[in-house]
C-alpha positions in Angstrom: -16.0 21.2 -0.7 -13.1 23.6 -1.3 -11.6 23.0 -4.7 -8.2 24.2 -6.0 -8.3 24.5 -9.8 -4.8 24.7 -11.4 -4.7 25.6 -15.1 -3.1 28.4 -17.2 -6.0 28.7 -19.6 -8.0 31.7 -18.4 -11.2 30.5 -20.2 -11.1 27.1 -18.5 -10.4 28.8 -15.1 -13.4 31.1 -15.6 -15.7 28.2 -16.7 -14.7 26.0 -13.8 -15.2 28.8 -11.2 -18.7 29.5 -12.6 -19.7 25.8 -12.7 -18.3 24.8 -9.3 -19.5 27.8 -7.4 -23.0 27.4 -8.9 -23.0 24.0 -7.2 -22.0 25.4 -3.9 -18.3 24.7 -3.9 -15.6 27.2 -2.7 -13.0 27.7 -5.5 -9.4 28.8 -5.5 -7.5 29.1 -8.7 -3.8 29.1 -9.8 -2.2 29.5 -13.2 1.2 28.2 -12.2 2.6 25.3 -10.2 4.3 27.4 -7.6 1.0 29.3 -6.9 -0.8 26.0 -6.7 1.6 24.6 -4.0 1.3 27.8 -2.0 -2.5 27.8 -2.1 -2.7 24.1 -1.2 -0.6 24.9 1.9 -2.6 28.0 2.8 -6.2 27.0 1.9 -6.2 23.2 2.6 -8.5 22.2 -0.4 -10.6 19.1 -0.3 -9.6 18.3 -3.9 -7.1 19.6 -6.5 -8.0 19.7 -10.2 -4.7 19.9 -12.0 -3.7 20.6 -15.6 -0.4 19.1 -16.7 0.9 21.9 -19.0 1.8 24.7 -16.6 4.2 27.5 -17.6 6.6 27.2 -14.7 6.7 23.4 -14.0 5.3 20.2 -15.2 2.1 19.0 -13.5 3.9 15.8 -12.5 6.2 17.9 -10.4 3.3 19.5 -8.7 1.8 16.1 -7.9 5.1 14.8 -6.5 5.7 17.9 -4.4 2.1 17.8 -3.0 2.5 14.1 -2.2 5.6 15.0 -0.1 3.3 16.4 2.6 -0.3 16.1 1.7 -2.8 13.3 0.8 -5.3 15.7 -0.7 -7.1 14.0 -3.6 -5.6 15.1 -7.0 -7.6 14.8 -10.2 -5.6 15.5 -13.4 -7.5 17.3 -16.1 -5.5 17.1 -19.3 -5.8 17.0 -23.1 -3.0 14.4 -23.2 -4.5 11.0 -24.0 -1.5 8.7 -24.0 -1.6 5.7 -21.7 2.0 6.3 -20.6 1.1 9.8 -19.4 -1.8 8.5 -17.4 0.3 5.8 -15.8 3.0 8.3 -14.9 0.5 10.6 -13.2 -1.1 7.8 -11.2 2.2 6.4 -10.2 3.3 9.9 -9.1 0.3 10.2 -6.7 -2.7 11.4 -8.7 -6.0 9.8 -7.7 -7.7 10.1 -11.1 -7.1 11.3 -14.6 -9.8 12.9 -16.8 -9.1 13.8 -20.4 -10.3 17.1 -21.9 -12.9 17.8 -23.1 -15.0 16.4 -20.2 -18.6 16.7 -19.0 -19.1 18.6 -15.7 -21.4 16.0 -14.3 -18.7 13.3 -14.8 -16.1 15.5 -13.2 -18.3 16.2 -10.2 -19.0 12.5 -9.7 -15.2 11.8 -9.8 -14.7 14.6 -7.2 -17.3 13.1 -4.9 -15.7 9.7 -5.3 -12.2 11.1 -4.5 -13.6 12.9 -1.4 -15.3 9.7 -0.2 -12.1 7.7 -0.5 -10.2 10.4 1.4 -12.8 10.5 4.2 -12.9 6.7 4.5 -9.1 6.6 4.7 -9.1 9.0 7.7 -11.4 6.6 9.6 -10.0 3.4 8.2 -8.6 0.5 10.3 -5.3 -1.3 10.3 -5.3 -4.7 8.6 -2.8 -7.0 10.2 -1.4 -10.3 8.9 1.4 -12.5 10.3 3.9 -10.9 7.8 2.9 -7.3 7.5 0.3 -4.7 8.5 -1.7 -2.2 6.3 -2.7 1.1 7.8 -5.5 2.2 5.6 -5.8 5.6 7.3 -2.1 6.5 7.1 -1.7 4.8 3.7 1.4 2.8 4.7 2.5 -0.8 5.0 4.8 -2.1 7.7 6.8 -5.3 7.5 9.1 -6.3 10.4 8.5 -2.8 11.9 9.9 -1.1 8.7 7.8 0.8 6.2 7.4 -0.9 2.8 7.8 1.7 0.0 4.9 1.3 -2.5 4.1 3.3 -5.5 0.7 5.1 -5.5 -0.6 2.5 -8.0 0.6 -0.4 -5.9 -1.0 1.2 -2.9 -4.3 1.7 -4.7 -4.5 -1.9 -5.7 -3.6 -3.2 -2.3 -6.1 -0.8 -0.6 -9.0 -2.1 -2.8 -8.1 -5.7 -2.1 -7.6 -5.1 1.7 -10.9 -3.3 2.0 -12.6 -6.3 0.4 -10.6 -9.0 2.3 -11.8 -12.5 1.6 -13.8 -11.5 -1.4 -12.9 -11.8 -5.1 -12.3 -8.5 -6.8 -12.6 -8.8 -10.5 -9.9 -7.8 -12.9 -12.4 -5.4 -14.6 -13.2 -3.6 -11.4 -9.5 -3.2 -10.4 -8.6 -1.9 -13.8 -11.6 0.5 -13.8 -11.0 1.8 -10.3 -7.2 2.2 -10.6 -6.6 3.2 -14.2 -10.1 4.2 -15.4 -12.8 2.8 -17.7 -10.6 2.9 -20.8 -8.3 0.3 -19.3 -10.7 -2.5 -18.4 -9.1 -5.0 -20.8 -5.4 -4.2 -19.9 -5.0 -7.3 -17.7 -1.2 -7.2 -18.2 -1.1 -4.1 -16.0 -2.5 -6.1 -13.1 -0.1 -9.0 -13.6 2.9 -6.6 -13.5 1.7 -4.8 -10.4 0.6 -7.9 -8.5 4.0 -9.4 -9.1 5.6 -6.3 -7.7 3.4 -6.3 -4.6 4.1 -10.0 -4.0 7.8 -9.4 -4.1 7.5 -6.6 -1.5 5.0 -8.3 0.8 4.8 -12.1 0.4 7.2 -14.3 2.4 7.4 -16.5 -0.7 6.3 -14.5 -3.7 6.2 -17.7 -5.8 3.6 -19.2 -3.4 1.5 -16.3 -2.3 -0.4 -16.5 1.0 -2.1 -13.1 0.9 -2.4 -11.8 -2.6 -4.3 -14.7 -4.4 -5.0 -15.0 -8.1 -8.2 -16.6 -9.3 -7.3 -17.3 -12.9 -9.3 -15.4 -15.5 -11.5 -13.9 -12.8 -9.6 -11.5 -10.5 -7.7 -11.3 -7.2 -8.4 -11.8 -3.5 -6.7 -10.6 -0.3 -6.6 -13.4 2.3 -5.8 -12.3 5.8 -4.2 -15.6 6.9 -2.2 -16.2 10.0 
């Protein structure tokens, strides 16, 4: 795949180029956010590896600007460990967050997973209910012919549930897939985001028909008429 590495640390750039090229990937690099945005438009990478501490703009701004026109998978690589920072990145449109230092094998696995999700999305169907429709390829939800604005985290949760319609998706799996392995006990995250999704999608959020809770176990998407 073609990889865009965005980091202002010359040593990290050099190490990433060597490791990624040794595994057969094409690599472009940028040390500033403006260069990253330009290269993303010119080179059409399959995945972006993004550090947050850039000299000309915050990595969050790069994520938001990219998401204005591109669905390229974005994996944040950062030394910042706070939960709030990770949540802000994911809500702004990042697909994954890896803290430094990290192992190259883990990073490569995350890159492959992000690419698989991207490819599946391009070929994905539209899931229709009596109240709304979910276009898994275009990553959008329509209700009464109007688009429902979802945050990237809300979308990620809804996508996982819709792709597993009728099946229980455990709390642990949702937390792992959306926030990462360090968050598998943060069930309060799910309660907050599921409440938000129900307010946006359910005809009666207090009596959900589509986004069903199985207490203590997980959640299920029911495509009912």
